[in-house]
SEPAZA-728652 format. One line per field, with one value per residue: residue number from 0; x, y, z of N, C-alpha, C in turn. Coordinates in steps of 0.1 Angstrom, whole numbers, padded with zeros to 4 digits. Each point is the difference from the previous one (the first is absolute). Layout:
BEGIN
i = c(NUM, ...)
n_px = c(X, ...)
n_py = c(Y, ...)
n_pz = c(Z, ...)
ca_px = c(X, ...)
ca_py = c(Y, ...)
ca_pz = c(Z, ...)
c_px = c(X, ...)
c_py = c(Y, ...)
c_pz = c(Z, ...)
***
This chain:
BEGIN
i = c(0, 1, 2, 3, 4, 5, 6, 7, 8, 9, 10, 11, 12, 13, 14, 15, 16, 17, 18, 19, 20, 21, 22, 23, 24, 25, 26, 27, 28, 29, 30, 31, 32, 33, 34, 35, 36, 37, 38, 39, 40, 41, 42, 43, 44, 45, 46, 47, 48, 49, 50, 51, 52, 53, 54, 55, 56, 57, 58, 59, 60, 61, 62, 63, 64, 65, 66, 67, 68, 69, 70, 71, 72, 73, 74, 75, 76, 77, 78, 79, 80, 81, 82, 83, 84, 85, 86, 87, 88, 89, 90, 91, 92, 93, 94, 95, 96, 97, 98, 99, 100, 101, 102, 103, 104, 105, 106, 107, 108, 109, 110, 111, 112, 113, 114, 115, 116, 117, 118, 119, 120, 121, 122, 123, 124, 125, 126, 127, 128, 129, 130, 131, 132, 133, 134, 135, 136, 137, 138, 139, 140, 141, 142, 143, 144, 145, 146, 147, 148, 149, 150, 151, 152, 153, 154, 155, 156, 157, 158, 159, 160, 161, 162, 163, 164, 165, 166, 167, 168, 169, 170, 171, 172, 173, 174, 175, 176, 177, 178, 179, 180, 181, 182, 183, 184, 185, 186, 187, 188, 189, 190, 191, 192, 193, 194, 195, 196, 197, 198, 199, 200, 201, 202, 203, 204, 205, 206, 207, 208, 209, 210)
n_px = c(-0191, -0013, 0003, -0013, 0001, 0009, 0009, -0001, 0012, 0010, 0006, -0011, -0007, 0002, 0007, -0002, 0002, -0013, 0008, -0007, 0005, 0008, -0004, 0012, -0005, 0013, -0003, 0001, 0006, 0009, 0007, -0011, -0007, 0002, 0006, 0000, 0001, -0013, 0008, -0007, 0004, 0008, -0003, 0012, -0006, 0013, -0003, 0003, 0006, 0008, 0007, -0012, -0007, 0001, 0008, -0001, 0001, -0013, 0006, -0007, 0004, 0009, -0004, 0013, -0007, 0013, -0001, 0003, 0007, 0008, 0008, -0011, -0005, 0001, 0008, -0001, 0000, -0013, 0008, -0007, 0003, 0010, -0004, 0012, -0006, 0012, -0002, 0003, 0009, 0007, 0009, -0010, -0007, 0002, 0008, -0001, 0000, -0013, 0007, -0006, 0003, 0010, -0004, 0013, -0007, 0012, -0002, 0004, 0007, 0007, 0008, -0011, -0006, 0002, 0008, -0001, 0000, -0013, 0007, -0006, 0003, 0009, -0005, 0013, -0007, 0013, -0002, 0002, 0009, 0007, 0009, -0011, -0006, 0002, 0007, 0000, 0000, -0013, 0006, -0008, 0003, 0009, -0005, 0013, -0007, 0013, -0001, 0003, 0008, 0006, 0010, -0012, -0004, 0001, 0008, -0001, -0001, -0013, 0007, -0006, 0002, 0009, -0005, 0013, -0008, 0012, -0001, 0004, 0007, 0006, 0010, -0011, -0005, 0001, 0009, 0000, -0001, -0013, 0006, -0006, 0002, 0010, -0005, 0013, -0009, 0012, 0000, 0003, 0010, 0005, 0009, -0010, -0003, 0002, -0011, 0004, -0013, -0003, -0012, -0003, 0011, -0008, 0012, -0008, 0012, 0001, 0005, 0007, 0004, 0006, -0001)
n_py = c(0249, 0004, 0013, 0004, -0012, 0001, -0004, -0007, 0004, -0008, 0012, 0000, 0005, 0006, 0006, 0008, -0013, -0002, -0002, 0011, -0003, -0003, -0013, 0004, -0005, -0001, 0011, -0005, 0011, -0009, 0011, 0001, 0006, 0006, 0005, 0009, -0012, -0001, -0002, 0011, -0002, -0003, -0013, 0003, -0004, -0003, 0011, -0006, 0011, -0009, 0012, 0001, 0007, 0006, 0005, 0009, -0013, -0002, 0000, 0011, -0003, -0003, -0012, 0002, -0004, -0002, 0011, -0007, 0010, -0010, 0010, 0002, 0006, 0006, 0004, 0010, -0012, -0001, -0001, 0011, -0002, -0003, -0013, 0002, -0005, -0003, 0010, -0005, 0010, -0011, 0010, 0002, 0006, 0008, 0004, 0010, -0012, 0000, -0002, 0011, -0001, -0005, -0012, 0002, -0004, -0002, 0011, -0007, 0012, -0011, 0010, 0004, 0006, 0008, 0004, 0011, -0012, 0000, -0001, 0011, -0001, -0005, -0013, 0002, -0003, -0002, 0010, -0007, 0009, -0011, 0009, 0003, 0007, 0009, 0004, 0011, -0012, 0000, 0001, 0011, -0002, -0005, -0013, 0002, -0003, -0002, 0010, -0007, 0010, -0011, 0010, 0004, 0005, 0009, 0003, 0011, -0012, 0001, 0000, 0012, -0002, -0005, -0012, 0001, -0003, -0003, 0010, -0008, 0011, -0011, 0009, 0004, 0006, 0008, 0002, 0012, -0011, 0001, 0000, 0012, -0002, -0006, -0012, 0002, -0001, -0004, 0010, -0008, 0008, -0013, 0009, 0005, 0004, 0008, 0007, 0011, 0002, -0005, 0004, 0000, -0007, -0011, 0002, -0002, -0003, 0010, -0010, 0011, -0005, 0011, 0000)
n_pz = c(0219, 0000, 0002, 0001, -0006, 0010, -0009, 0011, -0004, 0002, 0000, 0007, -0010, 0011, -0008, 0010, 0004, 0000, 0011, 0004, 0012, -0011, 0000, 0002, 0011, 0002, -0006, -0012, 0004, 0000, -0001, 0007, -0010, 0012, -0010, 0010, 0004, 0001, 0010, 0001, 0012, -0010, -0001, 0003, 0011, 0003, -0006, -0012, 0003, 0002, 0000, 0006, -0009, 0011, -0009, 0009, 0004, 0001, 0011, 0001, 0012, -0010, -0001, 0003, 0010, 0003, -0007, -0011, 0005, -0001, -0001, 0008, -0011, 0012, -0009, 0009, 0005, 0002, 0011, 0000, 0013, -0009, -0001, 0004, 0010, 0004, -0008, -0012, 0003, 0000, -0001, 0008, -0010, 0011, -0009, 0009, 0005, 0001, 0011, 0000, 0012, -0008, 0001, 0003, 0010, 0003, -0008, -0011, 0003, 0002, 0000, 0006, -0010, 0011, -0009, 0008, 0006, 0002, 0011, -0001, 0013, -0009, 0000, 0003, 0010, 0004, -0008, -0011, 0003, 0002, -0001, 0006, -0009, 0009, -0011, 0008, 0006, 0001, 0012, -0002, 0012, -0009, 0001, 0004, 0010, 0003, -0008, -0011, 0003, 0001, -0001, 0006, -0012, 0010, -0009, 0008, 0006, 0000, 0012, -0002, 0013, -0008, 0001, 0005, 0010, 0003, -0008, -0010, 0003, 0002, -0001, 0006, -0010, 0010, -0009, 0006, 0007, 0002, 0012, -0002, 0013, -0007, 0001, 0004, 0010, 0004, -0009, -0010, 0004, -0001, -0001, 0007, -0012, 0010, 0000, -0005, 0000, 0012, 0003, 0012, 0001, 0002, 0005, 0010, 0005, -0008, -0007, 0000, -0012, 0000, -0013)
ca_px = c(-0010, -0004, -0007, -0004, 0003, 0014, 0007, 0010, 0010, 0014, 0003, -0012, 0001, -0011, 0002, -0012, -0012, -0009, -0002, -0001, -0006, 0000, 0006, 0012, 0008, 0008, 0000, 0014, 0001, 0014, 0003, -0012, 0000, -0011, 0003, -0012, -0012, -0007, -0001, -0004, -0006, 0000, 0006, 0012, 0008, 0006, 0001, 0013, 0001, 0014, 0004, -0011, 0001, -0012, 0003, -0012, -0012, -0007, 0000, -0003, -0007, 0001, 0006, 0011, 0007, 0008, 0000, 0013, 0001, 0014, 0003, -0011, 0001, -0010, 0003, -0011, -0012, -0008, -0001, -0004, -0007, 0000, 0005, 0012, 0006, 0008, 0002, 0014, 0002, 0014, 0003, -0012, 0002, -0011, 0004, -0011, -0013, -0006, -0002, -0005, -0008, 0000, 0005, 0011, 0005, 0007, 0002, 0014, 0002, 0014, 0005, -0011, 0002, -0011, 0004, -0011, -0013, -0006, -0002, -0005, -0009, 0000, 0005, 0011, 0005, 0006, 0002, 0014, 0002, 0014, 0005, -0011, 0003, -0012, 0005, -0011, -0013, -0007, -0003, -0004, -0007, -0001, 0004, 0010, 0005, 0006, 0002, 0014, 0003, 0015, 0005, -0010, 0003, -0011, 0004, -0011, -0013, -0007, -0003, -0005, -0009, 0000, 0004, 0011, 0005, 0006, 0002, 0014, 0004, 0014, 0005, -0010, 0004, -0011, 0004, -0011, -0013, -0005, -0003, -0006, -0010, 0000, 0004, 0010, 0004, 0004, 0004, 0014, 0005, 0014, 0005, -0011, 0003, -0011, 0000, 0009, -0006, -0013, -0004, -0012, 0000, 0002, 0011, 0005, 0005, 0004, 0014, 0003, 0014, 0001, 0011)
ca_py = c(0006, 0013, 0008, 0012, -0001, 0000, -0012, 0001, -0011, 0005, 0007, 0006, 0014, 0006, 0015, 0008, -0008, 0005, -0011, 0004, -0010, -0013, -0010, -0006, -0007, -0012, 0001, -0001, 0011, 0003, 0006, 0006, 0015, 0006, 0015, 0009, -0008, 0003, -0011, 0006, -0010, -0014, -0010, -0007, -0007, -0012, 0001, 0000, 0011, 0002, 0007, 0007, 0014, 0007, 0015, 0009, -0007, 0004, -0011, 0005, -0009, -0013, -0010, -0006, -0008, -0011, -0001, 0000, 0013, 0002, 0007, 0007, 0014, 0008, 0014, 0009, -0007, 0004, -0012, 0006, -0009, -0014, -0010, -0006, -0007, -0012, -0001, -0001, 0011, 0001, 0007, 0006, 0014, 0007, 0014, 0009, -0007, 0005, -0011, 0007, -0009, -0014, -0010, -0008, -0008, -0012, -0001, -0001, 0010, 0000, 0006, 0006, 0014, 0008, 0014, 0009, -0006, 0006, -0011, 0007, -0009, -0014, -0009, -0009, -0008, -0013, -0001, -0002, 0011, 0001, 0004, 0008, 0014, 0009, 0013, 0010, -0006, 0006, -0011, 0007, -0007, -0014, -0009, -0009, -0007, -0013, -0002, -0002, 0010, -0001, 0005, 0007, 0014, 0008, 0014, 0010, -0005, 0007, -0010, 0007, -0007, -0015, -0009, -0009, -0007, -0014, -0002, -0002, 0009, -0003, 0004, 0008, 0014, 0010, 0014, 0010, -0005, 0008, -0009, 0007, -0006, -0015, -0008, -0010, -0008, -0014, -0002, -0003, 0010, -0002, 0005, 0007, 0014, 0008, 0014, 0009, 0005, -0006, 0004, -0005, -0015, -0008, -0009, -0007, -0014, -0003, 0000, 0007, 0001, 0007, -0004)
ca_pz = c(0009, -0004, 0010, -0007, -0014, -0002, 0002, 0011, -0002, -0001, -0013, -0005, -0004, 0008, 0001, 0001, 0004, 0011, 0008, 0014, 0009, -0006, 0008, -0007, 0009, -0006, -0015, -0006, -0009, -0002, -0013, -0006, -0001, 0007, 0001, 0003, 0003, 0012, 0009, 0013, 0010, -0005, 0008, -0007, 0009, -0006, -0015, -0006, -0009, -0003, -0012, -0006, -0001, 0006, -0001, 0001, 0004, 0012, 0009, 0013, 0009, -0005, 0009, -0006, 0011, -0004, -0015, -0006, -0008, -0003, -0013, -0006, -0002, 0006, -0001, 0001, 0004, 0012, 0010, 0013, 0009, -0005, 0009, -0007, 0011, -0004, -0014, -0005, -0009, -0003, -0013, -0005, -0003, 0006, -0002, -0001, 0004, 0012, 0010, 0012, 0009, -0005, 0009, -0006, 0011, -0004, -0014, -0004, -0010, -0003, -0013, -0007, -0003, 0006, -0002, -0001, 0004, 0011, 0010, 0012, 0009, -0004, 0010, -0005, 0011, -0004, -0014, -0005, -0009, -0002, -0014, -0007, -0002, 0004, -0002, 0000, 0004, 0011, 0010, 0012, 0010, -0004, 0010, -0006, 0012, -0003, -0014, -0005, -0009, -0002, -0012, -0008, -0003, 0004, -0002, -0001, 0005, 0011, 0010, 0011, 0009, -0003, 0010, -0004, 0012, -0002, -0015, -0003, -0010, -0002, -0014, -0008, -0003, 0004, -0003, -0002, 0005, 0010, 0010, 0010, 0008, -0003, 0012, -0004, 0012, -0003, -0014, -0003, -0009, -0002, -0013, -0007, -0003, 0006, -0005, 0008, 0012, 0002, 0013, 0006, -0003, 0012, -0004, 0012, -0002, -0014, -0002, -0013, -0004, -0013, -0008)
c_px = c(-0003, -0007, -0003, 0003, 0014, 0006, 0011, 0010, 0014, 0002, -0012, 0001, -0012, 0002, -0013, -0012, -0007, -0004, -0001, -0008, 0000, 0007, 0011, 0009, 0006, 0000, 0015, 0001, 0015, 0002, -0012, 0002, -0013, 0002, -0013, -0013, -0006, -0003, -0003, -0008, 0000, 0007, 0011, 0008, 0005, 0002, 0015, 0001, 0015, 0003, -0011, 0002, -0013, 0003, -0013, -0013, -0007, -0002, -0004, -0009, -0001, 0007, 0010, 0008, 0006, 0000, 0015, 0001, 0015, 0001, -0012, 0002, -0012, 0002, -0012, -0014, -0006, -0002, -0004, -0009, -0001, 0006, 0011, 0007, 0006, 0001, 0014, 0001, 0015, 0002, -0013, 0003, -0012, 0003, -0012, -0014, -0006, -0004, -0005, -0009, -0001, 0006, 0010, 0007, 0007, 0002, 0014, 0002, 0015, 0004, -0011, 0003, -0012, 0003, -0012, -0014, -0006, -0005, -0005, -0010, 0000, 0006, 0010, 0006, 0006, 0003, 0015, 0003, 0016, 0003, -0011, 0004, -0013, 0004, -0012, -0014, -0006, -0004, -0004, -0009, -0002, 0006, 0010, 0006, 0005, 0002, 0015, 0003, 0015, 0003, -0010, 0005, -0012, 0003, -0012, -0013, -0006, -0005, -0005, -0010, 0000, 0004, 0010, 0005, 0004, 0003, 0015, 0004, 0015, 0003, -0010, 0005, -0012, 0004, -0012, -0014, -0005, -0005, -0006, -0011, -0001, 0005, 0009, 0005, 0003, 0004, 0015, 0005, 0014, 0004, -0011, 0004, -0012, 0000, 0009, -0006, -0014, -0004, -0013, -0002, 0003, 0011, 0006, 0004, 0003, 0015, 0003, 0015, 0001, 0012, 0012)
c_py = c(0014, 0007, 0013, 0001, 0000, -0014, 0001, -0012, 0007, 0006, 0007, 0015, 0007, 0015, 0007, -0008, 0006, -0012, 0003, -0011, -0014, -0010, -0007, -0007, -0013, 0000, -0001, 0011, 0005, 0006, 0007, 0015, 0005, 0016, 0007, -0008, 0005, -0012, 0004, -0011, -0014, -0009, -0007, -0008, -0013, -0001, 0000, 0010, 0003, 0006, 0006, 0015, 0007, 0015, 0008, -0007, 0005, -0012, 0004, -0010, -0015, -0010, -0008, -0009, -0013, -0002, 0000, 0012, 0003, 0006, 0006, 0015, 0007, 0015, 0009, -0006, 0006, -0012, 0005, -0010, -0015, -0009, -0008, -0008, -0013, -0002, 0000, 0011, 0002, 0006, 0007, 0015, 0007, 0015, 0009, -0005, 0007, -0011, 0006, -0010, -0014, -0009, -0009, -0008, -0013, -0002, -0001, 0009, 0001, 0005, 0006, 0015, 0008, 0014, 0009, -0006, 0007, -0011, 0007, -0009, -0014, -0008, -0010, -0008, -0013, -0001, -0002, 0011, 0001, 0003, 0007, 0014, 0008, 0014, 0010, -0006, 0007, -0012, 0007, -0008, -0015, -0008, -0010, -0008, -0014, -0003, -0002, 0010, 0000, 0004, 0006, 0015, 0008, 0015, 0009, -0005, 0008, -0010, 0007, -0008, -0015, -0008, -0010, -0008, -0014, -0002, -0002, 0009, -0001, 0004, 0008, 0014, 0009, 0014, 0008, -0005, 0009, -0009, 0007, -0008, -0015, -0007, -0012, -0008, -0014, -0004, -0003, 0010, -0001, 0004, 0006, 0015, 0009, 0014, 0008, 0005, -0006, 0003, -0007, -0015, -0007, -0011, -0007, -0014, -0003, 0001, 0006, -0001, 0006, -0005, 0010)
c_pz = c(-0005, 0011, -0007, -0015, -0003, 0002, 0010, -0002, -0001, -0013, -0006, -0003, 0006, 0003, 0001, 0004, 0012, 0009, 0015, 0007, -0005, 0009, -0009, 0009, -0006, -0015, -0005, -0011, -0002, -0014, -0006, -0001, 0006, 0001, 0001, 0002, 0013, 0009, 0014, 0008, -0006, 0010, -0008, 0010, -0006, -0015, -0004, -0011, -0004, -0014, -0007, -0001, 0005, 0001, 0001, 0004, 0013, 0009, 0015, 0007, -0005, 0010, -0008, 0010, -0006, -0016, -0004, -0010, -0003, -0014, -0007, -0001, 0005, -0001, -0001, 0002, 0012, 0008, 0014, 0007, -0005, 0011, -0007, 0011, -0006, -0015, -0004, -0011, -0004, -0014, -0006, -0003, 0006, -0001, -0002, 0004, 0013, 0009, 0013, 0008, -0004, 0011, -0006, 0011, -0005, -0015, -0004, -0012, -0003, -0014, -0008, -0002, 0005, -0001, -0002, 0003, 0012, 0010, 0013, 0008, -0004, 0012, -0006, 0011, -0005, -0015, -0004, -0011, -0003, -0015, -0008, -0002, 0004, 0000, -0001, 0002, 0012, 0010, 0013, 0009, -0004, 0012, -0006, 0012, -0004, -0015, -0003, -0011, -0003, -0014, -0009, -0003, 0003, -0001, -0002, 0004, 0011, 0010, 0013, 0008, -0003, 0012, -0006, 0011, -0004, -0015, -0002, -0012, -0003, -0015, -0008, -0002, 0002, -0003, -0004, 0004, 0011, 0011, 0012, 0007, -0002, 0013, -0004, 0012, -0004, -0014, -0001, -0011, -0003, -0015, -0008, -0003, 0004, -0006, 0009, 0013, 0001, 0015, 0005, -0003, 0013, -0004, 0012, -0003, -0015, -0002, -0014, -0002, -0014, -0008, 0001)
***
């Protein structure tokens, strides 16, 4: 299959490709090189991109609903306002990626690397983030309601005003995290490592057991 003159196939060499608004739904692009490709507003719903390289790619407002993104390299990628609902991002590299206002509802980010990623205003309702790393990530006003954050590393994360209602933070490490104004109502904090001081948090009915 060719789009805009580019061969769309598994393992394709598409570094720097110009594909804004392209319809790549259900495309097979596993192991493809899409480094710094422009996929702004592209439709990648249901696409198979397992182990593809999208370092520095532009994916603002792209549709990645139910896409297979396991082990994809999204380092420093622009995913602002992208639709990643129900997508598979197990072991994905999102280090330094911009996910501002992105929709990650029910996404599977198990063991993903989100260190220094910007998730300001992102929707992570029901997302799976167990064993993920979110060190120094920006999660300001992010919605993590009901998210699975078991054993996640969130050292130094900015969680100001974040919604963590009913989230499972069992064994998570929030050392140095900023939880000012965060809502932890009903969250599971069993053996969670909390920052030394945190204020203005709604913790009614939260069970906290420190190690």
